[in-house]
C-alpha positions in Angstrom: 52.8 28.0 9.7 49.9 28.0 11.5 47.6 28.9 8.7 48.3 25.8 6.8 47.7 24.3 9.8 44.4 25.6 10.5 43.4 24.9 6.8 44.5 21.6 7.3 42.5 21.0 10.1 39.5 22.1 8.6 39.8 20.4 5.5 40.0 17.0 7.9 37.0 17.8 9.8 34.9 18.4 6.7 36.1 15.2 5.1 35.3 13.2 8.4 32.5 14.9 8.6 31.4 14.2 5.1 31.9 10.6 5.6 30.2 10.5 8.4 27.0 11.8 7.2 27.4 9.7 3.6 27.4 6.4 6.2 24.7 7.4 7.8 22.6 8.0 4.7 23.8 4.6 3.6 22.5 2.8 6.5 19.5 4.4 6.6 18.6 3.6 3.0 19.7 -0.2 4.1 17.4 0.0 7.0 14.4 1.7 4.8 15.0 -1.1 1.7 15.2 -4.4 4.5 12.5 -3.2 7.4 9.0 -3.6 5.8 6.4 -0.9 5.1 3.7 -2.9 7.8 4.5 -3.6 10.9 4.5 -7.7 10.3 8.1 -9.3 10.9 8.3 -11.3 7.4 9.1 -15.1 7.8 8.6 -14.4 12.1 7.8 -18.1 12.8 11.0 -19.1 10.3 13.2 -21.0 12.6 17.2 -22.4 12.8 17.8 -25.5 14.0 21.3 -27.7 14.2 22.1 -31.6 14.8 25.9 -32.5 15.0 26.6 -35.6 13.5 29.0 -38.0 15.4 30.4 -40.1 12.7 32.5 -39.7 8.9 29.6 -39.8 6.4 29.9 -40.8 2.9 28.8 -38.3 0.1 25.2 -40.6 -0.1 24.6 -40.7 3.3 24.7 -36.1 3.3 22.4 -36.4 0.5 20.2 -39.6 2.1 20.0 -37.3 5.4 19.4 -34.1 3.5 16.9 -35.0 1.4 14.8 -36.5 4.5 14.8 -33.6 7.2 14.1 -31.3 3.7 11.1 -33.6 3.0 9.6 -33.5 6.4 6.4 -31.1 7.1 7.2 -27.5 7.7 11.0 -27.4 6.7 12.0 -24.8 4.2 15.2 -24.4 3.8 18.5 -27.3 4.5 22.3 -26.7 4.2 25.1 -29.8 5.4 28.2 -28.3 6.4 30.1 -31.5 5.0 33.6 -30.6 6.0 32.1 -30.1 10.5 29.4 -33.1 9.7 26.4 -30.0 10.7 22.8 -29.9 9.1 21.3 -26.8 9.7 17.5 -26.4 8.4 14.8 -24.2 8.7 11.6 -24.3 9.6 7.9 -23.1 10.6 7.3 -23.3 13.9 3.7 -23.3 13.3 4.1 -26.1 11.7 7.2 -28.5 13.0 9.5 -28.1 15.9 13.0 -29.1 15.6 12.4 -32.2 18.5 10.3 -34.2 15.9 12.1 -33.6 13.3 15.4 -35.4 15.6 13.4 -37.7 16.6 12.5 -38.5 13.2 16.0 -38.9 11.5 16.9 -40.8 14.4 14.1 -43.5 13.9 14.4 -43.8 10.3 18.3 -43.4 9.7 21.3 -45.5 11.6 23.6 -42.5 11.9 24.7 -40.9 15.2 23.9 -37.0 15.3 23.0 -35.2 18.3 20.4 -32.0 18.4 21.8 -29.3 18.9 20.9 -26.9 21.5 22.0 -23.3 22.2 22.2 -22.3 25.6 20.3 -19.4 27.2 23.0 -17.3 27.1 23.4 -17.8 23.2 19.3 -17.2 22.4 19.5 -13.6 24.2 22.2 -13.0 21.5 20.6 -14.9 18.7 20.4 -12.9 15.5 20.5 -9.0 15.5 16.9 -8.7 13.2 15.5 -11.3 16.0 17.4 -9.8 19.1 15.1 -7.7 21.5 17.0 -4.1 21.5 18.4 -4.6 18.3 15.2 -5.8 16.7 13.2 -2.9 17.7 15.6 -0.2 17.3 16.3 -2.1 14.1 12.0 -1.8 13.7 11.7 1.3 14.8 13.9 3.4 12.5 12.8 1.6 9.8 8.7 2.2 10.7 10.2 6.0 11.0 11.7 5.7 7.5 8.7 4.4 5.9 6.3 7.2 7.9 8.6 10.2 6.2 9.4 8.6 2.5 6.8 5.9 2.8 
């Protein structure tokens, strides 16, 4: 009876250890594939911004607003969450800034909108790739893997 428990415990420990090794291996492969080989951070000047609309909008108005923002110099992508009336857009912060995009939208369209400005706390806890601690760990791990395998 005790021998069977010991064998079962060993089996569970072996399978758990194997699962941990496999999952760690998958994570390392993912980091290796995602982090570029050079030290430069890809798209480091891309920034996201958000505009909240305070009134109901028609489909044509969604398209008009999204097209206007997309046509602004430096804006690369737009996404309109029509259910919540939230426009999210990406732009090169070396070419554009969110205040100018919002100002141009406010001056050229009649829609009531508010520029979303995150708190300092939420800006510190942003994207895991761009965050202070996790980005450096992420990049250091990727750089280390590229030295070994690249």
